[in-house]
C-alpha positions in Angstrom: 0.0 0.0 0.0 2.9 2.4 0.7 4.0 2.1 -2.9 0.7 3.4 -4.4 1.4 7.2 -4.0 4.7 6.7 -5.8 3.1 4.8 -8.6 0.6 7.7 -8.9 3.5 10.2 -9.1 5.2 8.1 -11.8 1.9 8.1 -13.8 1.5 11.8 -13.4 5.1 12.4 -14.5 4.5 10.2 -17.5 1.5 12.5 -18.4 3.3 15.7 -17.8 6.7 14.9 -19.4 5.6 13.0 -22.5 6.3 15.1 -25.6 6.2 14.4 -29.3 9.7 14.8 -30.6 10.6 14.5 -34.3 13.0 11.7 -34.8 16.6 13.0 -34.9 19.3 11.9 -37.3 22.1 10.0 -35.6 24.5 10.7 -38.5 23.9 14.4 -38.2 24.2 14.1 -34.4 27.6 12.5 -34.7 29.0 15.6 -36.4 27.3 17.9 -33.9 28.6 15.8 -31.0 32.2 16.8 -31.8 31.6 19.9 -29.6 30.5 17.6 -26.7 33.6 15.3 -26.8 35.8 17.5 -24.5 33.6 16.6 -21.5 31.5 13.6 -22.6 33.9 11.7 -24.9 33.6 10.9 -28.6 30.9 8.2 -28.0 29.3 9.8 -24.9 31.6 8.2 -22.4 34.1 10.8 -21.0 37.0 10.2 -18.7 35.7 12.5 -15.9 33.4 10.7 -13.6 31.6 13.9 -12.5 30.4 14.3 -16.1 27.6 11.9 -17.1 27.9 9.2 -19.6 25.5 10.0 -22.5 25.8 6.7 -24.4 22.7 4.5 -24.5 20.6 7.2 -22.8 16.9 7.7 -23.6 16.4 10.3 -26.3 13.4 11.8 -24.5 15.5 12.3 -21.4 18.4 13.9 -23.3 16.1 16.3 -25.2 14.3 17.2 -21.9 17.6 18.0 -20.2 18.9 20.1 -23.1 15.6 22.1 -23.2 15.9 22.6 -19.4 19.5 23.8 -19.7 18.4 26.2 -22.5 15.4 27.5 -20.6 17.2 27.8 -17.2 15.0 25.2 -15.6 18.2 23.3 -14.9 20.8 25.9 -14.3 24.4 24.9 -15.1 26.7 27.5 -16.7 28.6 25.3 -19.1 25.6 23.3 -20.4 23.3 26.3 -20.4 25.8 28.1 -22.7 26.1 25.0 -24.9 22.3 24.5 -25.2 21.5 28.2 -25.8 22.2 28.1 -29.5 20.7 24.6 -30.1 17.6 24.2 -32.2 15.0 21.5 -31.6 16.6 19.7 -34.5 20.1 19.9 -33.0 18.8 18.4 -29.7 17.0 15.6 -31.5 20.1 14.8 -33.6 22.4 14.8 -30.7 20.1 12.7 -28.6 19.6 10.2 -31.5 23.4 9.8 -31.8 24.1 9.3 -28.1 21.2 6.9 -27.7 22.8 4.6 -30.3 26.2 4.5 -28.7 27.3 1.4 -26.7 27.5 1.9 -22.9 30.2 0.2 -20.8 30.1 -0.2 -17.0 33.1 -0.1 -14.8 33.8 -3.6 -13.2 33.0 -3.4 -9.5 31.6 -5.6 -6.8 27.9 -5.4 -6.3 26.9 -3.1 -3.4 24.2 -5.2 -1.6 22.7 -2.2 0.3 22.4 -0.4 -3.0 20.8 -3.4 -4.6 18.2 -3.6 -1.9 17.4 0.1 -2.1 17.1 0.0 -5.9 14.9 -3.1 -6.0 12.9 -2.8 -2.8 13.3 0.8 -1.4 13.2 1.2 2.3 9.6 1.0 3.8 10.9 2.3 7.2 11.4 5.8 5.7 8.7 5.6 3.0 11.3 5.1 0.2 9.9 3.4 -2.9 11.9 1.1 -5.1 13.7 2.8 -7.9 12.4 0.1 -10.3 8.9 1.7 -10.4 10.2 4.5 -12.6 13.6 3.4 -13.9 12.7 -0.3 -14.6 14.2 -3.5 -13.0 17.4 -3.2 -15.1 17.7 0.6 -14.6 17.2 1.2 -18.3 14.8 4.0 -17.9 11.4 4.8 -19.5 11.4 6.5 -22.9 7.8 7.8 -22.9 8.2 9.3 -19.5 11.6 10.7 -20.2 13.0 8.9 -17.1 16.7 8.2 -17.6 18.6 5.0 -17.9 20.9 4.7 -14.8 22.7 1.4 -15.3 26.5 1.7 -15.9 26.5 5.5 -15.1 29.4 6.9 -13.2 28.9 6.5 -9.4 30.3 9.9 -8.7 27.8 11.6 -11.1 24.9 9.7 -9.7 25.9 10.6 -6.2 26.2 14.3 -7.1 22.8 14.2 -8.8 21.1 12.7 -5.8 22.8 15.2 -3.5 21.7 18.0 -5.8 18.1 16.8 -5.7 18.3 16.3 -1.9 19.5 19.9 -1.4 17.1 21.1 -4.1 19.9 22.8 -6.0 18.6 20.7 -8.9 14.8 21.0 -9.3 13.8 20.1 -12.9 12.2 16.8 -11.7 8.5 16.5 -12.5 6.2 16.8 -9.5 9.3 17.0 -7.2 9.6 13.2 -7.4 13.4 13.0 -7.2 13.7 15.8 -4.6 11.2 13.9 -2.4 13.0 10.6 -2.9 16.5 11.9 -2.4 15.4 13.7 0.8 14.8 10.3 2.3 18.3 9.0 1.5 21.2 9.2 3.9 24.6 10.1 2.5 25.6 6.4 3.0 22.5 5.3 1.1 23.2 7.7 -1.8 26.7 6.2 -2.1 25.4 2.7 -1.9 22.7 3.0 -4.6 25.1 5.0 -6.8 27.8 2.3 -6.6 25.2 -0.4 -7.3 23.9 1.4 -10.4 27.4 2.0 -11.7 28.2 -1.7 -11.5 25.1 -2.7 -13.6 25.9 -3.9 -17.1 
């Protein structure tokens, strides 16, 4: 019964974030992605763990984030400047290109506390399982623009959860991630981030 409010929030987010996007051109995106390589690598996997891997990410999520950077809904100086000159076509092309790239996870032992949090949540603090929105394999949800999390850098995931927890990031629909991250201790954030990073 405790899971029902979170299922409702996921459903509401699906309704509020689903957008019709023209299909982008991955070949055009490959050329445009050259300007992204300095931070995110040629194929969407950079060498700096604080910058997210973009390879194999959901196109809807990437387009949403680029729009949020452009509009200021997700303020970040470097990305806001990059997105400022992007057209809808540019965003669609870049997202199509990165979505087609192969993702690689860093070999690591499975963090059992992180696995438990991801698969079952923590009923004692009203924390839902992450699988409700991100799927059992953390591969995200394209229609809802929920990101794939598997194989992402642990450092980036931890920073993202801390940003939601402190509300310095606030572009989540219906405050879903801010509410969830607020229930996580720093140790839990590290645990679930490590677990997701180890997923292939």
